[in-house]
MMTF fields as JSON, N, C-alpha, C and O atoms, coordinates in Angstrom:
{
  "mmtfVersion": "1.0.0",
  "mmtfProducer": "UNKNOWN",
  "numBonds": 379,
  "numAtoms": 380,
  "numGroups": 95,
  "numChains": 1,
  "numModels": 1,
  "chainsPerModel": [1],
  "groupsPerChain": [95],
  "chainIdList": ["A"],
  "bondAtomList": [4, 2, 8, 6, 12, 10, 16, 14, 20, 18, 24, 22, 28, 26, 32, 30, 36, 34, 40, 38, 44, 42, 48, 46, 52, 50, 56, 54, 60, 58, 64, 62, 68, 66, 72, 70, 76, 74, 80, 78, 84, 82, 88, 86, 92, 90, 96, 94, 100, 98, 104, 102, 108, 106, 112, 110, 116, 114, 120, 118, 124, 122, 128, 126, 132, 130, 136, 134, 140, 138, 144, 142, 148, 146, 152, 150, 156, 154, 160, 158, 164, 162, 168, 166, 172, 170, 176, 174, 180, 178, 184, 182, 188, 186, 192, 190, 196, 194, 200, 198, 204, 202, 208, 206, 212, 210, 216, 214, 220, 218, 224, 222, 228, 226, 232, 230, 236, 234, 240, 238, 244, 242, 248, 246, 252, 250, 256, 254, 260, 258, 264, 262, 268, 266, 272, 270, 276, 274, 280, 278, 284, 282, 288, 286, 292, 290, 296, 294, 300, 298, 304, 302, 308, 306, 312, 310, 316, 314, 320, 318, 324, 322, 328, 326, 332, 330, 336, 334, 340, 338, 344, 342, 348, 346, 352, 350, 356, 354, 360, 358, 364, 362, 368, 366, 372, 370, 376, 374],
  "bondOrderList": [1, 1, 1, 1, 1, 1, 1, 1, 1, 1, 1, 1, 1, 1, 1, 1, 1, 1, 1, 1, 1, 1, 1, 1, 1, 1, 1, 1, 1, 1, 1, 1, 1, 1, 1, 1, 1, 1, 1, 1, 1, 1, 1, 1, 1, 1, 1, 1, 1, 1, 1, 1, 1, 1, 1, 1, 1, 1, 1, 1, 1, 1, 1, 1, 1, 1, 1, 1, 1, 1, 1, 1, 1, 1, 1, 1, 1, 1, 1, 1, 1, 1, 1, 1, 1, 1, 1, 1, 1, 1, 1, 1, 1, 1],
  "groupList": [{"groupName": "MET", "atomNameList": ["N", "CA", "C", "O"], "elementList": ["N", "C", "C", "O"], "formalChargeList": [0, 0, 0, 0], "bondAtomList": [1, 0, 2, 1, 3, 2], "bondOrderList": [1, 1, 2], "singleLetterCode": "M", "chemCompType": "L-PEPTIDE LINKING"}, {"groupName": "ALA", "atomNameList": ["N", "CA", "C", "O"], "elementList": ["N", "C", "C", "O"], "formalChargeList": [0, 0, 0, 0], "bondAtomList": [1, 0, 2, 1, 3, 2], "bondOrderList": [1, 1, 2], "singleLetterCode": "A", "chemCompType": "L-PEPTIDE LINKING"}, {"groupName": "THR", "atomNameList": ["N", "CA", "C", "O"], "elementList": ["N", "C", "C", "O"], "formalChargeList": [0, 0, 0, 0], "bondAtomList": [1, 0, 2, 1, 3, 2], "bondOrderList": [1, 1, 2], "singleLetterCode": "T", "chemCompType": "L-PEPTIDE LINKING"}, {"groupName": "LYS", "atomNameList": ["N", "CA", "C", "O"], "elementList": ["N", "C", "C", "O"], "formalChargeList": [0, 0, 0, 0], "bondAtomList": [1, 0, 2, 1, 3, 2], "bondOrderList": [1, 1, 2], "singleLetterCode": "K", "chemCompType": "L-PEPTIDE LINKING"}, {"groupName": "SER", "atomNameList": ["N", "CA", "C", "O"], "elementList": ["N", "C", "C", "O"], "formalChargeList": [0, 0, 0, 0], "bondAtomList": [1, 0, 2, 1, 3, 2], "bondOrderList": [1, 1, 2], "singleLetterCode": "S", "chemCompType": "L-PEPTIDE LINKING"}, {"groupName": "GLU", "atomNameList": ["N", "CA", "C", "O"], "elementList": ["N", "C", "C", "O"], "formalChargeList": [0, 0, 0, 0], "bondAtomList": [1, 0, 2, 1, 3, 2], "bondOrderList": [1, 1, 2], "singleLetterCode": "E", "chemCompType": "L-PEPTIDE LINKING"}, {"groupName": "PRO", "atomNameList": ["N", "CA", "C", "O"], "elementList": ["N", "C", "C", "O"], "formalChargeList": [0, 0, 0, 0], "bondAtomList": [1, 0, 2, 1, 3, 2], "bondOrderList": [1, 1, 2], "singleLetterCode": "P", "chemCompType": "L-PEPTIDE LINKING"}, {"groupName": "LEU", "atomNameList": ["N", "CA", "C", "O"], "elementList": ["N", "C", "C", "O"], "formalChargeList": [0, 0, 0, 0], "bondAtomList": [1, 0, 2, 1, 3, 2], "bondOrderList": [1, 1, 2], "singleLetterCode": "L", "chemCompType": "L-PEPTIDE LINKING"}, {"groupName": "VAL", "atomNameList": ["N", "CA", "C", "O"], "elementList": ["N", "C", "C", "O"], "formalChargeList": [0, 0, 0, 0], "bondAtomList": [1, 0, 2, 1, 3, 2], "bondOrderList": [1, 1, 2], "singleLetterCode": "V", "chemCompType": "L-PEPTIDE LINKING"}, {"groupName": "ILE", "atomNameList": ["N", "CA", "C", "O"], "elementList": ["N", "C", "C", "O"], "formalChargeList": [0, 0, 0, 0], "bondAtomList": [1, 0, 2, 1, 3, 2], "bondOrderList": [1, 1, 2], "singleLetterCode": "I", "chemCompType": "L-PEPTIDE LINKING"}, {"groupName": "GLN", "atomNameList": ["N", "CA", "C", "O"], "elementList": ["N", "C", "C", "O"], "formalChargeList": [0, 0, 0, 0], "bondAtomList": [1, 0, 2, 1, 3, 2], "bondOrderList": [1, 1, 2], "singleLetterCode": "Q", "chemCompType": "L-PEPTIDE LINKING"}, {"groupName": "TYR", "atomNameList": ["N", "CA", "C", "O"], "elementList": ["N", "C", "C", "O"], "formalChargeList": [0, 0, 0, 0], "bondAtomList": [1, 0, 2, 1, 3, 2], "bondOrderList": [1, 1, 2], "singleLetterCode": "Y", "chemCompType": "L-PEPTIDE LINKING"}, {"groupName": "GLY", "atomNameList": ["N", "CA", "C", "O"], "elementList": ["N", "C", "C", "O"], "formalChargeList": [0, 0, 0, 0], "bondAtomList": [1, 0, 2, 1, 3, 2], "bondOrderList": [1, 1, 2], "singleLetterCode": "G", "chemCompType": "PEPTIDE LINKING"}, {"groupName": "ASP", "atomNameList": ["N", "CA", "C", "O"], "elementList": ["N", "C", "C", "O"], "formalChargeList": [0, 0, 0, 0], "bondAtomList": [1, 0, 2, 1, 3, 2], "bondOrderList": [1, 1, 2], "singleLetterCode": "D", "chemCompType": "L-PEPTIDE LINKING"}, {"groupName": "PHE", "atomNameList": ["N", "CA", "C", "O"], "elementList": ["N", "C", "C", "O"], "formalChargeList": [0, 0, 0, 0], "bondAtomList": [1, 0, 2, 1, 3, 2], "bondOrderList": [1, 1, 2], "singleLetterCode": "F", "chemCompType": "L-PEPTIDE LINKING"}, {"groupName": "ASN", "atomNameList": ["N", "CA", "C", "O"], "elementList": ["N", "C", "C", "O"], "formalChargeList": [0, 0, 0, 0], "bondAtomList": [1, 0, 2, 1, 3, 2], "bondOrderList": [1, 1, 2], "singleLetterCode": "N", "chemCompType": "L-PEPTIDE LINKING"}, {"groupName": "TRP", "atomNameList": ["N", "CA", "C", "O"], "elementList": ["N", "C", "C", "O"], "formalChargeList": [0, 0, 0, 0], "bondAtomList": [1, 0, 2, 1, 3, 2], "bondOrderList": [1, 1, 2], "singleLetterCode": "W", "chemCompType": "L-PEPTIDE LINKING"}],
  "groupTypeList": [0, 1, 1, 2, 3, 3, 2, 2, 3, 1, 1, 4, 2, 3, 3, 1, 4, 2, 1, 5, 2, 6, 3, 2, 1, 4, 4, 3, 4, 7, 5, 8, 3, 8, 9, 7, 10, 11, 12, 5, 3, 4, 9, 4, 11, 13, 2, 14, 9, 10, 15, 1, 3, 15, 8, 16, 5, 14, 15, 7, 12, 3, 3, 6, 13, 13, 7, 3, 3, 7, 13, 7, 11, 9, 3, 6, 5, 5, 12, 3, 8, 11, 14, 8, 1, 15, 13, 2, 5, 5, 4, 15, 14, 13, 9],
  "groupIdList": [1, 2, 3, 4, 5, 6, 7, 8, 9, 10, 11, 12, 13, 14, 15, 16, 17, 18, 19, 20, 21, 22, 23, 24, 25, 26, 27, 28, 29, 30, 31, 32, 33, 34, 35, 36, 37, 38, 39, 40, 41, 42, 43, 44, 45, 46, 47, 48, 49, 50, 51, 52, 53, 54, 55, 56, 57, 58, 59, 60, 61, 62, 63, 64, 65, 66, 67, 68, 69, 70, 71, 72, 73, 74, 75, 76, 77, 78, 79, 80, 81, 82, 83, 84, 85, 86, 87, 88, 89, 90, 91, 92, 93, 94, 95],
  "secStructList": [7, 2, 2, 2, 2, 2, 2, 2, 2, 2, 2, 2, 2, 2, 2, 2, 2, 2, 2, 2, 1, 7, 7, 7, 1, 7, 7, 7, 7, 7, 7, 7, 7, 7, 3, 3, 3, 3, 6, 6, 3, 3, 3, 3, 2, 2, 2, 2, 2, 2, 2, 2, 2, 2, 0, 0, 0, 0, 0, 1, 7, 7, 7, 4, 4, 4, 7, 7, 7, 3, 3, 3, 3, 3, 3, 6, 6, 6, 6, 3, 3, 3, 3, 3, 3, 6, 6, 6, 3, 3, 3, 3, 3, 3, 7],
  "xCoordList": [0.828, -0.4, -1.525, -2.692, -1.215, -2.244, -2.977, -4.185, -2.266, -2.892, -3.874, -4.923, -3.561, -4.44, -5.719, -6.794, -5.635, -6.818, -7.736, -8.956, -7.16, -7.971, -8.718, -9.896, -8.047, -8.668, -9.796, -10.862, -9.566, -10.585, -11.792, -12.93, -11.552, -12.644, -13.439, -14.669, -12.751, -13.429, -14.253, -15.383, -13.716, -14.433, -15.663, -16.72, -15.548, -16.695, -17.753, -18.941, -17.345, -18.288, -19.085, -20.295, -18.415, -19.114, -20.141, -21.274, -19.76, -20.678, -21.881, -23.008, -21.65, -22.733, -23.71, -24.923, -23.183, -24.086, -24.874, -26.027, -24.272, -24.994, -26.056, -27.155, -25.762, -26.707, -27.893, -28.985, -27.706, -28.768, -29.762, -30.85, -29.425, -30.31, -31.446, -31.203, -32.681, -33.805, -34.111, -34.0, -34.491, -34.86, -36.377, -37.08, -36.867, -38.309, -38.758, -38.012, -39.963, -40.486, -40.709, -40.458, -41.179, -41.451, -41.242, -41.66, -40.6, -40.387, -41.393, -41.313, -42.331, -43.339, -44.393, -44.72, -44.927, -45.983, -47.312, -47.36, -48.359, -49.701, -50.183, -50.117, -50.659, -51.213, -52.724, -53.348, -53.304, -54.747, -55.345, -54.779, -56.485, -57.211, -58.636, -59.294, -59.113, -60.452, -61.282, -60.875, -62.446, -63.371, -64.729, -65.24, -65.311, -66.669, -67.612, -67.503, -68.536, -69.526, -70.909, -71.259, -71.68, -73.071, -73.819, -73.285, -75.039, -75.791, -75.004, -74.526, -74.876, -74.124, -72.686, -71.952, -72.283, -70.951, -69.959, -70.321, -68.708, -67.603, -66.416, -65.888, -65.995, -64.968, -63.854, -64.113, -62.616, -61.476, -61.05, -61.336, -60.373, -59.795, -58.87, -58.897, -58.058, -57.118, -57.837, -57.34, -59.001, -59.784, -60.271, -60.232, -60.725, -61.163, -60.018, -60.196, -58.853, -57.69, -57.308, -57.057, -57.262, -56.888, -57.899, -57.514, -59.191, -60.212, -60.056, -60.195, -59.769, -59.554, -58.321, -58.341, -57.255, -56.052, -56.345, -55.844, -57.163, -57.526, -58.333, -58.1, -59.276, -60.052, -59.119, -59.224, -58.204, -57.229, -56.445, -56.302, -55.945, -55.083, -55.871, -55.565, -56.871, -57.527, -58.711, -58.897, -59.499, -60.652, -60.274, -60.752, -59.411, -59.019, -57.76, -57.42, -57.068, -55.885, -54.676, -53.84, -54.579, -53.462, -52.359, -52.592, -51.168, -50.038, -50.127, -50.424, -49.874, -49.943, -49.047, -49.43, -47.861, -46.926, -47.4, -46.892, -48.362, -48.879, -49.885, -50.238, -50.354, -51.308, -50.545, -49.824, -50.704, -49.974, -50.881, -50.431, -52.149, -53.079, -54.435, -54.866, -55.103, -56.375, -57.322, -57.023, -58.456, -59.499, -60.686, -61.237, -61.083, -62.194, -63.424, -63.318, -64.583, -65.862, -66.764, -67.296, -66.921, -67.648, -69.107, -69.414, -70.002, -71.436, -72.154, -72.674, -72.195, -72.809, -74.29, -74.794, -74.997, -76.417, -76.646, -77.724, -75.625, -75.698, -74.982, -75.11, -74.229, -73.448, -72.288, -71.864, -71.768, -70.703, -69.567, -69.737, -68.406, -67.262, -66.875, -66.555, -66.907, -66.482, -65.068, -64.729, -64.246, -62.902, -62.411, -62.851, -61.469, -60.767, -59.288, -58.727, -58.667, -57.251, -56.452, -56.787, -55.404, -54.496, -55.227, -54.805, -56.295, -57.094, -57.732, -58.28, -57.673, -58.213, -59.135, -60.164, -58.797, -59.563, -60.625, -60.32, -61.871, -62.954, -63.491, -63.601, -63.823, -64.417, -65.12, -65.174, -65.657, -66.334, -66.314, -65.981, -66.681, -66.842, -67.849, -68.103, -68.418, -69.396, -68.714, -67.592, -69.405, -68.879, -69.02, -68.643],
  "yCoordList": [135.685, 135.974, 136.314, 136.089, 136.834, 137.185, 135.942, 135.989, 134.831, 133.584, 133.092, 132.55, 133.266, 132.842, 133.656, 133.106, 134.925, 135.779, 135.361, 135.349, 135.018, 134.592, 133.306, 133.175, 132.362, 131.097, 131.32, 130.716, 132.18, 132.469, 133.117, 132.792, 134.036, 134.71, 133.713, 133.766, 132.813, 131.807, 130.876, 130.535, 130.469, 129.585, 130.281, 129.661, 131.548, 132.27, 132.506, 132.576, 132.629, 132.781, 131.499, 131.545, 130.357, 129.073, 128.93, 128.517, 129.264, 129.167, 130.081, 129.701, 131.265, 132.218, 131.712, 131.832, 131.142, 130.663, 129.448, 129.27, 128.617, 127.471, 127.933, 127.378, 128.907, 129.397, 130.089, 130.11, 130.646, 131.378, 130.454, 130.9, 129.193, 128.261, 127.869, 127.264, 128.201, 127.845, 126.355, 125.753, 125.779, 124.367, 124.266, 125.055, 123.301, 123.104, 122.311, 121.478, 122.565, 121.894, 120.409, 119.572, 120.092, 118.698, 118.485, 119.306, 117.392, 117.101, 116.067, 115.631, 115.673, 114.699, 115.381, 116.548, 114.639, 115.187, 114.569, 113.497, 115.25, 114.806, 113.799, 114.061, 112.669, 111.657, 111.792, 111.769, 111.934, 112.142, 111.048, 110.686, 110.525, 109.533, 110.047, 110.373, 110.12, 110.614, 109.476, 108.829, 109.239, 108.212, 108.87, 109.534, 108.685, 109.161, 108.004, 106.94, 108.219, 107.2, 107.77, 108.845, 107.041, 107.393, 106.135, 105.279, 106.026, 104.804, 103.602, 103.574, 102.64, 101.424, 101.472, 100.49, 102.602, 102.694, 103.385, 104.236, 102.991, 103.591, 103.619, 102.572, 104.834, 104.968, 105.887, 106.97, 105.434, 106.21, 107.271, 107.182, 108.249, 109.328, 108.756, 109.188, 107.784, 107.161, 106.483, 106.486, 105.902, 105.262, 106.289, 106.042, 107.434, 108.499, 108.951, 109.131, 109.131, 109.578, 108.531, 108.87, 107.268, 106.211, 106.099, 105.911, 106.211, 106.159, 107.313, 107.118, 108.502, 109.653, 109.431, 109.746, 108.892, 108.592, 107.565, 107.672, 106.567, 105.546, 106.148, 105.811, 107.031, 107.707, 108.54, 108.53, 109.262, 110.094, 109.251, 109.635, 108.121, 107.301, 106.464, 106.478, 105.745, 104.766, 105.325, 104.953, 106.191, 106.749, 107.952, 108.103, 108.802, 110.006, 109.792, 110.637, 108.673, 108.355, 109.234, 109.45, 109.739, 110.621, 109.822, 108.721, 110.388, 109.765, 110.058, 111.188, 109.055, 109.269, 110.408, 111.152, 110.544, 111.59, 112.997, 113.98, 113.099, 114.41, 114.966, 116.143, 114.153, 114.606, 115.304, 114.661, 116.603, 117.406, 117.952, 118.161, 118.184, 118.771, 118.098, 117.821, 117.837, 117.145, 117.759, 117.774, 118.259, 118.784, 117.83, 117.605, 117.269, 116.327, 117.009, 117.757, 116.75, 117.258, 116.04, 115.474, 115.656, 114.432, 114.779, 115.578, 114.162, 114.419, 113.108, 112.46, 112.702, 111.42, 111.353, 110.274, 112.486, 112.466, 112.118, 111.651, 112.346, 111.987, 110.663, 110.103, 110.175, 108.958, 109.18, 108.251, 110.401, 110.778, 111.508, 112.128, 111.411, 112.251, 112.971, 112.343, 114.287, 115.11, 115.579, 115.84, 115.683, 116.185, 117.063, 116.966, 117.935, 118.791, 118.468, 118.58, 118.07, 117.717, 118.821, 119.279, 119.233, 120.267, 121.54, 122.233, 121.844, 123.064, 123.124, 124.163, 122.044, 122.109, 120.948, 121.163, 119.748, 118.555, 118.258, 118.195, 118.072, 117.729, 116.34, 115.964, 115.585, 114.282, 113.884, 114.664, 112.67, 112.176, 110.661, 110.018, 110.112, 108.665, 108.389, 109.229, 107.194, 106.782, 106.423, 105.915, 106.692, 106.333, 104.83, 104.291],
  "zCoordList": [-60.879, -60.187, -61.149, -60.827, -62.288, -63.26, -63.73, -63.959, -63.878, -64.306, -63.255, -63.602, -62.001, -60.919, -60.933, -60.695, -61.2, -61.252, -62.398, -62.237, -63.556, -64.693, -64.372, -64.704, -63.733, -63.378, -62.386, -62.505, -61.414, -60.415, -61.064, -60.727, -61.995, -62.677, -63.53, -63.554, -64.224, -65.04, -64.158, -64.509, -63.042, -62.133, -61.57, -61.458, -61.216, -60.674, -61.755, -61.44, -63.023, -64.12, -64.301, -64.525, -64.207, -64.315, -63.205, -63.456, -61.989, -60.869, -61.067, -60.75, -61.58, -61.783, -62.832, -62.662, -63.926, -64.969, -64.496, -64.889, -63.666, -63.13, -62.148, -62.128, -61.357, -60.372, -61.04, -60.472, -62.215, -62.898, -63.594, -63.959, -63.788, -64.473, -63.543, -62.499, -63.9, -63.027, -63.119, -64.187, -62.009, -61.977, -62.02, -61.389, -62.759, -62.816, -61.607, -61.093, -61.155, -59.981, -60.243, -59.376, -61.44, -61.77, -63.252, -64.068, -63.602, -65.018, -65.511, -66.659, -64.667, -65.064, -65.928, -65.715, -66.912, -67.745, -67.335, -66.731, -67.667, -67.338, -68.359, -69.56, -67.918, -68.813, -68.792, -67.731, -69.973, -70.081, -70.951, -71.982, -70.534, -71.309, -71.463, -70.476, -72.712, -72.986, -73.566, -74.53, -72.974, -73.436, -73.631, -72.729, -74.81, -75.051, -74.773, -75.382, -73.852, -73.541, -73.81, -73.325, -74.582, -74.805, -75.196, -75.901, -74.744, -75.0, -74.519, -73.386, -75.359, -75.033, -75.547, -75.429, -76.112, -76.723, -75.792, -74.98, -75.938, -75.215, -76.174, -76.549, -76.574, -77.611, -77.106, -76.581, -77.274, -76.795, -77.806, -79.0, -77.292, -78.092, -79.169, -80.322, -78.775, -79.709, -80.87, -81.996, -80.6, -81.657, -82.668, -83.874, -82.188, -83.101, -84.002, -85.206, -83.409, -84.185, -85.226, -86.383, -84.826, -85.763, -86.896, -88.05, -86.581, -87.633, -88.622, -89.829, -88.12, -89.006, -89.886, -91.075, -89.304, -90.096, -91.181, -92.3, -90.842, -91.832, -92.978, -94.139, -92.669, -93.72, -94.58, -95.806, -93.941, -94.654, -95.656, -96.817, -95.213, -96.058, -97.078, -98.271, -96.601, -97.463, -98.256, -99.414, -97.672, -98.391, -99.25, -100.374, -98.703, -99.438, -100.277, -101.105, -100.072, -100.871, -100.583, -101.461, -99.363, -98.993, -98.305, -97.808, -98.285, -97.6, -96.105, -95.718, -95.258, -93.812, -93.318, -92.415, -93.907, -93.475, -93.842, -93.302, -94.748, -95.142, -94.142, -94.223, -93.203, -92.196, -91.076, -90.313, -90.98, -90.0, -88.904, -87.777, -89.22, -88.258, -88.422, -89.541, -87.303, -87.348, -86.317, -85.123, -86.782, -85.901, -85.973, -87.05, -84.83, -84.773, -84.177, -83.205, -84.762, -84.272, -84.067, -85.022, -82.814, -82.484, -82.21, -81.326, -82.984, -82.875, -82.551, -83.46, -81.276, -80.932, -81.296, -81.606, -81.264, -81.613, -83.076, -83.447, -83.913, -85.333, -85.626, -86.715, -84.638, -84.852, -85.8, -86.487, -85.846, -86.794, -86.101, -85.051, -86.724, -86.383, -87.659, -88.669, -87.606, -88.736, -88.427, -87.273, -89.465, -89.218, -90.351, -91.496, -89.974, -90.926, -90.775, -89.685, -91.868, -91.867, -92.539, -93.631, -91.872, -92.406, -92.808, -93.734, -92.134, -92.369, -93.768, -94.139, -94.545, -95.909, -96.267, -96.907, -95.877, -96.265, -95.228, -94.038, -95.653, -94.752, -95.081, -96.248, -94.035, -94.229, -92.938, -91.987, -92.909, -91.718, -91.719, -92.715, -90.574, -90.449, -89.353, -88.49, -89.406, -88.395, -87.098, -87.083, -86.017, -84.694, -84.52, -83.479]
}
């Protein structure tokens, strides 16, 4: 009978741990698309990121894998995008 009690206790422990796991309401993620429109131009968020990566690699001579953080400052009135890469490198490119 002692073996039966151990099995019952183990089974009830499994049920308790399963019951304690919270379920999320939705596992879907939000898809966002950002487009900057001004004058006759329409430029996507992805284009800004790719242009900054290109400046990082080709103009600054850095390795693509070394880019870990990118802050973009879009100034349509100046026709420029300024960016700070990895909190240290600053550069810009034309919109």
